[in-house]
Gaussian input, Z-matrix of N, CA and C with variables (Angstrom, degrees):
# hf/3-21g

backbone

0 1
 N
 C     1     B1
 C     2     B2     1     A1
 N     3     B3     2     A2     1     D1
 C     4     B4     3     A3     2     D2
 C     5     B5     4     A4     3     D3
 N     6     B6     5     A5     4     D4
 C     7     B7     6     A6     5     D5
 C     8     B8     7     A7     6     D6
 N     9     B9     8     A8     7     D7
 C    10    B10     9     A9     8     D8
 C    11    B11    10    A10     9     D9
 N    12    B12    11    A11    10    D10
 C    13    B13    12    A12    11    D11
 C    14    B14    13    A13    12    D12
 N    15    B15    14    A14    13    D13
 C    16    B16    15    A15    14    D14
 C    17    B17    16    A16    15    D15
 N    18    B18    17    A17    16    D16
 C    19    B19    18    A18    17    D17
 C    20    B20    19    A19    18    D18
 N    21    B21    20    A20    19    D19
 C    22    B22    21    A21    20    D20
 C    23    B23    22    A22    21    D21
 N    24    B24    23    A23    22    D22
 C    25    B25    24    A24    23    D23
 C    26    B26    25    A25    24    D24
 N    27    B27    26    A26    25    D25
 C    28    B28    27    A27    26    D26
 C    29    B29    28    A28    27    D27
 N    30    B30    29    A29    28    D28
 C    31    B31    30    A30    29    D29
 C    32    B32    31    A31    30    D30
 N    33    B33    32    A32    31    D31
 C    34    B34    33    A33    32    D32
 C    35    B35    34    A34    33    D33
 N    36    B36    35    A35    34    D34
 C    37    B37    36    A36    35    D35
 C    38    B38    37    A37    36    D36
 N    39    B39    38    A38    37    D37
 C    40    B40    39    A39    38    D38
 C    41    B41    40    A40    39    D39
 N    42    B42    41    A41    40    D40
 C    43    B43    42    A42    41    D41
 C    44    B44    43    A43    42    D42
 N    45    B45    44    A44    43    D43
 C    46    B46    45    A45    44    D44
 C    47    B47    46    A46    45    D45
 N    48    B48    47    A47    46    D46
 C    49    B49    48    A48    47    D47
 C    50    B50    49    A49    48    D48
 N    51    B51    50    A50    49    D49
 C    52    B52    51    A51    50    D50
 C    53    B53    52    A52    51    D51
 N    54    B54    53    A53    52    D52
 C    55    B55    54    A54    53    D53
 C    56    B56    55    A55    54    D54
 N    57    B57    56    A56    55    D55
 C    58    B58    57    A57    56    D56
 C    59    B59    58    A58    57    D57
 N    60    B60    59    A59    58    D58
 C    61    B61    60    A60    59    D59
 C    62    B62    61    A61    60    D60
 N    63    B63    62    A62    61    D61
 C    64    B64    63    A63    62    D62
 C    65    B65    64    A64    63    D63
 N    66    B66    65    A65    64    D64
 C    67    B67    66    A66    65    D65
 C    68    B68    67    A67    66    D66
 N    69    B69    68    A68    67    D67
 C    70    B70    69    A69    68    D68
 C    71    B71    70    A70    69    D69
 N    72    B72    71    A71    70    D70
 C    73    B73    72    A72    71    D71
 C    74    B74    73    A73    72    D72
 N    75    B75    74    A74    73    D73
 C    76    B76    75    A75    74    D74
 C    77    B77    76    A76    75    D75
 N    78    B78    77    A77    76    D76
 C    79    B79    78    A78    77    D77
 C    80    B80    79    A79    78    D78
 N    81    B81    80    A80    79    D79
 C    82    B82    81    A81    80    D80
 C    83    B83    82    A82    81    D81
 N    84    B84    83    A83    82    D82
 C    85    B85    84    A84    83    D83
 C    86    B86    85    A85    84    D84
 N    87    B87    86    A86    85    D85
 C    88    B88    87    A87    86    D86
 C    89    B89    88    A88    87    D87
 N    90    B90    89    A89    88    D88
 C    91    B91    90    A90    89    D89
 C    92    B92    91    A91    90    D90
 N    93    B93    92    A92    91    D91
 C    94    B94    93    A93    92    D92
 C    95    B95    94    A94    93    D93
 N    96    B96    95    A95    94    D94
 C    97    B97    96    A96    95    D95
 C    98    B98    97    A97    96    D96
 N    99    B99    98    A98    97    D97
 C   100   B100    99    A99    98    D98
 C   101   B101   100   A100    99    D99
 N   102   B102   101   A101   100   D100
 C   103   B103   102   A102   101   D101
 C   104   B104   103   A103   102   D102
 N   105   B105   104   A104   103   D103
 C   106   B106   105   A105   104   D104
 C   107   B107   106   A106   105   D105
 N   108   B108   107   A107   106   D106
 C   109   B109   108   A108   107   D107
 C   110   B110   109   A109   108   D108
 N   111   B111   110   A110   109   D109
 C   112   B112   111   A111   110   D110
 C   113   B113   112   A112   111   D111
 N   114   B114   113   A113   112   D112
 C   115   B115   114   A114   113   D113
 C   116   B116   115   A115   114   D114
 N   117   B117   116   A116   115   D115
 C   118   B118   117   A117   116   D116
 C   119   B119   118   A118   117   D117
 N   120   B120   119   A119   118   D118
 C   121   B121   120   A120   119   D119
 C   122   B122   121   A121   120   D120
 N   123   B123   122   A122   121   D121
 C   124   B124   123   A123   122   D122
 C   125   B125   124   A124   123   D123
 N   126   B126   125   A125   124   D124
 C   127   B127   126   A126   125   D125
 C   128   B128   127   A127   126   D126
 N   129   B129   128   A128   127   D127
 C   130   B130   129   A129   128   D128
 C   131   B131   130   A130   129   D129
 N   132   B132   131   A131   130   D130
 C   133   B133   132   A132   131   D131
 C   134   B134   133   A133   132   D132
 N   135   B135   134   A134   133   D133
 C   136   B136   135   A135   134   D134
 C   137   B137   136   A136   135   D135
 N   138   B138   137   A137   136   D136
 C   139   B139   138   A138   137   D137
 C   140   B140   139   A139   138   D138
 N   141   B141   140   A140   139   D139
 C   142   B142   141   A141   140   D140
 C   143   B143   142   A142   141   D141
 N   144   B144   143   A143   142   D142
 C   145   B145   144   A144   143   D143
 C   146   B146   145   A145   144   D144
 N   147   B147   146   A146   145   D145
 C   148   B148   147   A147   146   D146
 C   149   B149   148   A148   147   D147
 N   150   B150   149   A149   148   D148
 C   151   B151   150   A150   149   D149
 C   152   B152   151   A151   150   D150
 N   153   B153   152   A152   151   D151
 C   154   B154   153   A153   152   D152
 C   155   B155   154   A154   153   D153
 N   156   B156   155   A155   154   D154
 C   157   B157   156   A156   155   D155
 C   158   B158   157   A157   156   D156
 N   159   B159   158   A158   157   D157
 C   160   B160   159   A159   158   D158
 C   161   B161   160   A160   159   D159
 N   162   B162   161   A161   160   D160
 C   163   B163   162   A162   161   D161
 C   164   B164   163   A163   162   D162
 N   165   B165   164   A164   163   D163
 C   166   B166   165   A165   164   D164
 C   167   B167   166   A166   165   D165
 N   168   B168   167   A167   166   D166
 C   169   B169   168   A168   167   D167
 C   170   B170   169   A169   168   D168
 N   171   B171   170   A170   169   D169
 C   172   B172   171   A171   170   D170
 C   173   B173   172   A172   171   D171
 N   174   B174   173   A173   172   D172
 C   175   B175   174   A174   173   D173
 C   176   B176   175   A175   174   D174
 N   177   B177   176   A176   175   D175
 C   178   B178   177   A177   176   D176
 C   179   B179   178   A178   177   D177
 N   180   B180   179   A179   178   D178
 C   181   B181   180   A180   179   D179
 C   182   B182   181   A181   180   D180
 N   183   B183   182   A182   181   D181
 C   184   B184   183   A183   182   D182
 C   185   B185   184   A184   183   D183
 N   186   B186   185   A185   184   D184
 C   187   B187   186   A186   185   D185
 C   188   B188   187   A187   186   D186
 N   189   B189   188   A188   187   D187
 C   190   B190   189   A189   188   D188
 C   191   B191   190   A190   189   D189
 N   192   B192   191   A191   190   D190
 C   193   B193   192   A192   191   D191
 C   194   B194   193   A193   192   D192
 N   195   B195   194   A194   193   D193
 C   196   B196   195   A195   194   D194
 C   197   B197   196   A196   195   D195
 N   198   B198   197   A197   196   D196
 C   199   B199   198   A198   197   D197
 C   200   B200   199   A199   198   D198
 N   201   B201   200   A200   199   D199
 C   202   B202   201   A201   200   D200
 C   203   B203   202   A202   201   D201
 N   204   B204   203   A203   202   D202
 C   205   B205   204   A204   203   D203
 C   206   B206   205   A205   204   D204
 N   207   B207   206   A206   205   D205
 C   208   B208   207   A207   206   D206
 C   209   B209   208   A208   207   D207
 N   210   B210   209   A209   208   D208
 C   211   B211   210   A210   209   D209
 C   212   B212   211   A211   210   D210
 N   213   B213   212   A212   211   D211
 C   214   B214   213   A213   212   D212
 C   215   B215   214   A214   213   D213
 N   216   B216   215   A215   214   D214
 C   217   B217   216   A216   215   D215
 C   218   B218   217   A217   216   D216
 N   219   B219   218   A218   217   D217
 C   220   B220   219   A219   218   D218
 C   221   B221   220   A220   219   D219
 N   222   B222   221   A221   220   D220
 C   223   B223   222   A222   221   D221
 C   224   B224   223   A223   222   D222
 N   225   B225   224   A224   223   D223
 C   226   B226   225   A225   224   D224
 C   227   B227   226   A226   225   D225
 N   228   B228   227   A227   226   D226
 C   229   B229   228   A228   227   D227
 C   230   B230   229   A229   228   D228
 N   231   B231   230   A230   229   D229
 C   232   B232   231   A231   230   D230
 C   233   B233   232   A232   231   D231
 N   234   B234   233   A233   232   D232
 C   235   B235   234   A234   233   D233
 C   236   B236   235   A235   234   D234
 N   237   B237   236   A236   235   D235
 C   238   B238   237   A237   236   D236
 C   239   B239   238   A238   237   D237
 N   240   B240   239   A239   238   D238
 C   241   B241   240   A240   239   D239
 C   242   B242   241   A241   240   D240
 N   243   B243   242   A242   241   D241
 C   244   B244   243   A243   242   D242
 C   245   B245   244   A244   243   D243
 N   246   B246   245   A245   244   D244
 C   247   B247   246   A246   245   D245
 C   248   B248   247   A247   246   D246
 N   249   B249   248   A248   247   D247
 C   250   B250   249   A249   248   D248
 C   251   B251   250   A250   249   D249
 N   252   B252   251   A251   250   D250
 C   253   B253   252   A252   251   D251
 C   254   B254   253   A253   252   D252
 N   255   B255   254   A254   253   D253
 C   256   B256   255   A255   254   D254
 C   257   B257   256   A256   255   D255
 N   258   B258   257   A257   256   D256
 C   259   B259   258   A258   257   D257
 C   260   B260   259   A259   258   D258
 N   261   B261   260   A260   259   D259
 C   262   B262   261   A261   260   D260
 C   263   B263   262   A262   261   D261
 N   264   B264   263   A263   262   D262
 C   265   B265   264   A264   263   D263
 C   266   B266   265   A265   264   D264
 N   267   B267   266   A266   265   D265
 C   268   B268   267   A267   266   D266
 C   269   B269   268   A268   267   D267

   B1=1.5422
   B2=1.5487
   B3=1.1489
   B4=1.5452
   B5=1.4928
   B6=1.3813
   B7=1.5061
   B8=1.5963
   B9=1.3205
   B10=1.4722
   B11=1.5644
   B12=1.3690
   B13=1.4159
   B14=1.5893
   B15=1.2723
   B16=1.5107
   B17=1.5677
   B18=1.3345
   B19=1.5071
   B20=1.5370
   B21=1.4076
   B22=1.4902
   B23=1.5565
   B24=1.2772
   B25=1.4900
   B26=1.4704
   B27=1.3829
   B28=1.4518
   B29=1.5043
   B30=1.3414
   B31=1.4694
   B32=1.4716
   B33=1.2960
   B34=1.4946
   B35=1.5492
   B36=1.3295
   B37=1.4282
   B38=1.6132
   B39=1.2404
   B40=1.5561
   B41=1.3726
   B42=1.2646
   B43=1.3506
   B44=1.5118
   B45=1.4017
   B46=1.3612
   B47=1.4681
   B48=1.3082
   B49=1.4114
   B50=1.5469
   B51=1.2934
   B52=1.4096
   B53=1.5636
   B54=1.2911
   B55=1.6064
   B56=1.5949
   B57=1.3116
   B58=1.4689
   B59=1.5000
   B60=1.3373
   B61=1.5442
   B62=1.6072
   B63=1.2974
   B64=1.3949
   B65=1.4929
   B66=1.3211
   B67=1.4509
   B68=1.5908
   B69=1.3259
   B70=1.4361
   B71=1.3734
   B72=1.3181
   B73=1.5006
   B74=1.5084
   B75=1.4987
   B76=1.4360
   B77=1.4694
   B78=1.3629
   B79=1.5087
   B80=1.5226
   B81=1.3059
   B82=1.4440
   B83=1.6599
   B84=1.2577
   B85=1.5413
   B86=1.5566
   B87=1.3828
   B88=1.4271
   B89=1.5253
   B90=1.3314
   B91=1.4754
   B92=1.3600
   B93=1.3639
   B94=1.4126
   B95=1.6261
   B96=1.2880
   B97=1.4815
   B98=1.5694
   B99=1.3672
   B100=1.3891
   B101=1.5107
   B102=1.3290
   B103=1.3437
   B104=1.6424
   B105=1.3367
   B106=1.4578
   B107=1.5007
   B108=1.3027
   B109=1.4585
   B110=1.5699
   B111=1.3336
   B112=1.4979
   B113=1.5259
   B114=1.3016
   B115=1.5246
   B116=1.4391
   B117=1.4072
   B118=1.4420
   B119=1.5221
   B120=1.3517
   B121=1.5272
   B122=1.4678
   B123=1.4207
   B124=1.5347
   B125=1.4868
   B126=1.3714
   B127=1.3969
   B128=1.5843
   B129=1.2651
   B130=1.5012
   B131=1.5063
   B132=1.3035
   B133=1.4208
   B134=1.5817
   B135=1.1521
   B136=1.5055
   B137=1.5368
   B138=1.3018
   B139=1.4225
   B140=1.5562
   B141=1.2620
   B142=1.4434
   B143=1.4612
   B144=1.3281
   B145=1.4585
   B146=1.5026
   B147=1.2266
   B148=1.5127
   B149=1.5388
   B150=1.3266
   B151=1.4620
   B152=1.5767
   B153=1.3311
   B154=1.5413
   B155=1.4951
   B156=1.2799
   B157=1.5743
   B158=1.5288
   B159=1.2978
   B160=1.4547
   B161=1.5136
   B162=1.2829
   B163=1.5005
   B164=1.5510
   B165=1.4342
   B166=1.4401
   B167=1.4914
   B168=1.3857
   B169=1.3947
   B170=1.5090
   B171=1.3756
   B172=1.5228
   B173=1.5296
   B174=1.3257
   B175=1.4329
   B176=1.4919
   B177=1.4068
   B178=1.4686
   B179=1.5011
   B180=1.2533
   B181=1.4360
   B182=1.4093
   B183=1.2927
   B184=1.5557
   B185=1.6073
   B186=1.3474
   B187=1.4992
   B188=1.5205
   B189=1.2754
   B190=1.4484
   B191=1.5397
   B192=1.4124
   B193=1.4758
   B194=1.4526
   B195=1.3273
   B196=1.3503
   B197=1.4981
   B198=1.4408
   B199=1.4384
   B200=1.5563
   B201=1.2944
   B202=1.4625
   B203=1.6623
   B204=1.2231
   B205=1.5308
   B206=1.5348
   B207=1.2559
   B208=1.4923
   B209=1.5863
   B210=1.3332
   B211=1.4884
   B212=1.4311
   B213=1.3527
   B214=1.3571
   B215=1.6020
   B216=1.2408
   B217=1.4865
   B218=1.5611
   B219=1.3862
   B220=1.4345
   B221=1.3909
   B222=1.2441
   B223=1.5201
   B224=1.4960
   B225=1.3589
   B226=1.3726
   B227=1.6201
   B228=1.3152
   B229=1.2922
   B230=1.5428
   B231=1.3388
   B232=1.4766
   B233=1.7044
   B234=1.3074
   B235=1.4795
   B236=1.5186
   B237=1.2655
   B238=1.3334
   B239=1.6555
   B240=1.4546
   B241=1.3456
   B242=1.6374
   B243=1.3782
   B244=1.4441
   B245=1.5431
   B246=1.2134
   B247=1.5721
   B248=1.5120
   B249=1.3642
   B250=1.4061
   B251=1.6617
   B252=1.2913
   B253=1.5097
   B254=1.5483
   B255=1.2791
   B256=1.4745
   B257=1.5085
   B258=1.3698
   B259=1.4418
   B260=1.5487
   B261=1.3733
   B262=1.4818
   B263=1.4630
   B264=1.3344
   B265=1.5475
   B266=1.6239
   B267=1.3216
   B268=1.4976
   B269=1.4987
   A1=108.04
   A2=116.13
   A3=118.52
   A4=109.59
   A5=111.91
   A6=115.67
   A7=109.71
   A8=116.95
   A9=125.89
   A10=107.35
   A11=117.18
   A12=118.68
   A13=107.55
   A14=117.14
   A15=121.23
   A16=105.67
   A17=122.17
   A18=121.22
   A19=109.35
   A20=113.19
   A21=112.41
   A22=111.13
   A23=116.84
   A24=115.02
   A25=110.12
   A26=117.67
   A27=123.67
   A28=110.91
   A29=112.62
   A30=115.13
   A31=113.05
   A32=121.35
   A33=129.75
   A34=110.44
   A35=121.07
   A36=123.78
   A37=107.73
   A38=119.84
   A39=122.45
   A40=114.27
   A41=119.97
   A42=121.87
   A43=120.90
   A44=111.37
   A45=120.56
   A46=117.45
   A47=120.65
   A48=115.37
   A49=115.81
   A50=116.83
   A51=118.75
   A52=110.42
   A53=111.30
   A54=110.18
   A55=103.86
   A56=117.46
   A57=116.01
   A58=110.41
   A59=118.59
   A60=122.14
   A61=106.91
   A62=115.68
   A63=122.90
   A64=113.16
   A65=118.47
   A66=124.28
   A67=103.91
   A68=121.89
   A69=119.12
   A70=114.89
   A71=123.16
   A72=129.56
   A73=110.75
   A74=111.80
   A75=111.82
   A76=122.17
   A77=111.71
   A78=119.94
   A79=114.37
   A80=115.96
   A81=126.12
   A82=102.38
   A83=112.99
   A84=121.27
   A85=107.97
   A86=118.65
   A87=121.26
   A88=115.32
   A89=113.28
   A90=118.38
   A91=113.64
   A92=120.94
   A93=128.58
   A94=107.85
   A95=111.64
   A96=124.75
   A97=109.64
   A98=113.52
   A99=119.46
   A100=108.92
   A101=127.09
   A102=125.38
   A103=114.70
   A104=110.32
   A105=111.08
   A106=114.30
   A107=118.91
   A108=118.27
   A109=108.25
   A110=118.85
   A111=116.43
   A112=111.36
   A113=114.58
   A114=118.06
   A115=116.68
   A116=120.70
   A117=119.93
   A118=109.75
   A119=114.92
   A120=118.15
   A121=102.98
   A122=111.70
   A123=118.42
   A124=104.14
   A125=116.32
   A126=121.67
   A127=109.96
   A128=116.28
   A129=118.31
   A130=105.55
   A131=114.62
   A132=123.25
   A133=112.14
   A134=119.36
   A135=127.74
   A136=107.83
   A137=118.63
   A138=123.65
   A139=111.81
   A140=117.12
   A141=127.40
   A142=114.77
   A143=110.81
   A144=115.74
   A145=114.35
   A146=118.58
   A147=128.08
   A148=105.01
   A149=113.72
   A150=120.35
   A151=105.86
   A152=107.51
   A153=120.96
   A154=112.14
   A155=116.37
   A156=119.02
   A157=104.73
   A158=111.26
   A159=122.54
   A160=111.48
   A161=121.28
   A162=125.06
   A163=103.35
   A164=116.14
   A165=125.65
   A166=108.81
   A167=112.94
   A168=121.26
   A169=107.63
   A170=115.75
   A171=115.21
   A172=111.15
   A173=113.55
   A174=117.08
   A175=107.88
   A176=115.75
   A177=123.09
   A178=110.71
   A179=116.74
   A180=126.33
   A181=112.10
   A182=113.35
   A183=125.86
   A184=102.40
   A185=113.76
   A186=118.80
   A187=112.44
   A188=120.60
   A189=118.73
   A190=107.51
   A191=118.03
   A192=115.23
   A193=114.46
   A194=124.45
   A195=134.52
   A196=112.36
   A197=113.43
   A198=118.98
   A199=115.13
   A200=116.65
   A201=121.81
   A202=106.97
   A203=114.54
   A204=121.40
   A205=105.96
   A206=110.95
   A207=119.65
   A208=109.27
   A209=109.87
   A210=121.69
   A211=112.64
   A212=122.01
   A213=125.88
   A214=117.21
   A215=117.12
   A216=121.47
   A217=108.15
   A218=115.05
   A219=116.38
   A220=109.89
   A221=116.73
   A222=124.86
   A223=103.85
   A224=116.47
   A225=121.98
   A226=109.91
   A227=118.34
   A228=125.95
   A229=110.29
   A230=119.36
   A231=119.76
   A232=103.16
   A233=114.70
   A234=111.53
   A235=109.77
   A236=118.14
   A237=122.69
   A238=113.59
   A239=114.29
   A240=118.93
   A241=108.27
   A242=107.58
   A243=118.43
   A244=108.50
   A245=119.60
   A246=128.74
   A247=110.74
   A248=118.67
   A249=120.96
   A250=104.96
   A251=116.55
   A252=118.99
   A253=109.95
   A254=117.64
   A255=119.05
   A256=110.14
   A257=113.37
   A258=117.72
   A259=115.20
   A260=113.71
   A261=118.26
   A262=114.71
   A263=115.71
   A264=116.33
   A265=104.07
   A266=116.35
   A267=114.93
   A268=107.52
   D1=125.52
   D2=175.28
   D3=-95.73
   D4=-177.90
   D5=-166.21
   D6=-67.52
   D7=-37.27
   D8=179.76
   D9=-61.59
   D10=-47.48
   D11=-177.65
   D12=-66.98
   D13=-40.69
   D14=-178.60
   D15=-63.52
   D16=-43.97
   D17=176.33
   D18=-56.40
   D19=-45.45
   D20=-177.19
   D21=-66.78
   D22=-30.23
   D23=-178.81
   D24=-73.73
   D25=-38.61
   D26=174.71
   D27=-57.39
   D28=-50.00
   D29=-178.14
   D30=-64.03
   D31=-43.51
   D32=171.93
   D33=-50.84
   D34=-49.51
   D35=-168.23
   D36=-85.90
   D37=-20.42
   D38=-178.19
   D39=-102.42
   D40=-21.33
   D41=-172.29
   D42=83.64
   D43=5.95
   D44=173.75
   D45=-75.58
   D46=160.78
   D47=166.84
   D48=-77.95
   D49=163.93
   D50=-176.19
   D51=-60.62
   D52=-32.20
   D53=-176.33
   D54=-72.35
   D55=-46.07
   D56=-175.83
   D57=-65.92
   D58=-31.57
   D59=-179.38
   D60=-69.63
   D61=-34.44
   D62=179.13
   D63=-70.90
   D64=-38.87
   D65=178.13
   D66=-72.41
   D67=-39.69
   D68=177.26
   D69=-64.48
   D70=-38.35
   D71=178.26
   D72=-65.09
   D73=-45.59
   D74=171.52
   D75=-61.24
   D76=-36.50
   D77=172.53
   D78=-60.83
   D79=-34.96
   D80=-174.59
   D81=-72.51
   D82=-51.92
   D83=-175.60
   D84=-62.82
   D85=-39.62
   D86=174.10
   D87=-63.05
   D88=-43.94
   D89=177.45
   D90=-61.10
   D91=-49.78
   D92=-178.58
   D93=-54.87
   D94=-46.66
   D95=-174.68
   D96=-60.94
   D97=-49.13
   D98=179.76
   D99=-70.16
   D100=-37.36
   D101=179.04
   D102=-66.90
   D103=-41.08
   D104=174.94
   D105=-73.01
   D106=-30.17
   D107=178.50
   D108=-67.63
   D109=-26.67
   D110=178.38
   D111=-92.47
   D112=14.93
   D113=177.04
   D114=82.41
   D115=11.14
   D116=-175.56
   D117=-88.57
   D118=159.21
   D119=177.08
   D120=-99.68
   D121=139.34
   D122=179.25
   D123=-110.36
   D124=132.14
   D125=-176.28
   D126=-133.65
   D127=120.28
   D128=168.37
   D129=-113.01
   D130=112.12
   D131=-177.82
   D132=-54.33
   D133=122.69
   D134=175.83
   D135=94.66
   D136=-26.65
   D137=-178.17
   D138=-87.59
   D139=-61.16
   D140=-178.55
   D141=155.56
   D142=177.59
   D143=179.76
   D144=-135.67
   D145=146.48
   D146=-179.91
   D147=-108.47
   D148=142.41
   D149=170.53
   D150=-154.49
   D151=164.21
   D152=-178.62
   D153=-106.48
   D154=125.49
   D155=-179.37
   D156=-126.97
   D157=151.32
   D158=177.60
   D159=-83.30
   D160=123.93
   D161=173.85
   D162=-100.12
   D163=122.71
   D164=176.71
   D165=-61.35
   D166=159.77
   D167=171.30
   D168=-68.75
   D169=150.51
   D170=177.62
   D171=-161.50
   D172=165.36
   D173=-177.85
   D174=-93.79
   D175=131.66
   D176=176.93
   D177=-111.77
   D178=-170.97
   D179=173.07
   D180=-140.08
   D181=129.36
   D182=175.61
   D183=-68.01
   D184=114.49
   D185=178.69
   D186=-64.72
   D187=-26.31
   D188=-175.10
   D189=-82.84
   D190=-38.97
   D191=-177.52
   D192=-108.54
   D193=-15.16
   D194=-179.42
   D195=78.63
   D196=5.09
   D197=174.02
   D198=-63.28
   D199=140.71
   D200=177.95
   D201=-75.30
   D202=141.94
   D203=178.42
   D204=-141.15
   D205=149.55
   D206=177.90
   D207=-96.26
   D208=124.32
   D209=176.21
   D210=-95.89
   D211=114.27
   D212=-176.44
   D213=-64.47
   D214=150.68
   D215=179.61
   D216=-66.70
   D217=144.71
   D218=176.32
   D219=-156.24
   D220=174.99
   D221=178.87
   D222=-100.18
   D223=143.55
   D224=178.23
   D225=-136.66
   D226=150.85
   D227=-174.56
   D228=-93.95
   D229=126.23
   D230=-171.25
   D231=-114.70
   D232=137.29
   D233=170.78
   D234=-121.84
   D235=132.28
   D236=176.22
   D237=-117.77
   D238=115.00
   D239=-171.52
   D240=-66.86
   D241=145.38
   D242=-179.08
   D243=-84.27
   D244=166.18
   D245=-177.27
   D246=-54.21
   D247=-45.48
   D248=-169.89
   D249=-72.77
   D250=-41.70
   D251=176.43
   D252=-62.29
   D253=-44.27
   D254=-178.05
   D255=-61.84
   D256=-47.78
   D257=177.15
   D258=-55.06
   D259=-45.57
   D260=177.75
   D261=-62.97
   D262=-31.22
   D263=-175.05
   D264=-83.24
   D265=-28.24
   D266=-177.42
   D267=-101.41

C-alpha cells in the first residue's frame, strides 16, 4: 500500500474527504517525526511504538573489495509492533 492508497483507505473508513485524510496523515507523520527528532518515544497502545537508539561506530567491510571501512555512529529509529498488530498479522 502506498501513500495515496493509505489516504483512500483512511478516507473510506473515517468518512473524511481524501484531502482531509491526506492532511491528517501528513500531520501524523510530522508529529511523529518531530517527537522522534527531539528524542521522545512514541507509543500507540496495541499498534506499536517508535524510539530512537544510538548505534555505536564500528568497523565494517566493503563487500566488493574486502577492504575494512569505518562506519560512523548514528541514531536509528526502531519500531516495535504491539500485541494487537502482531496478532492481526499472525
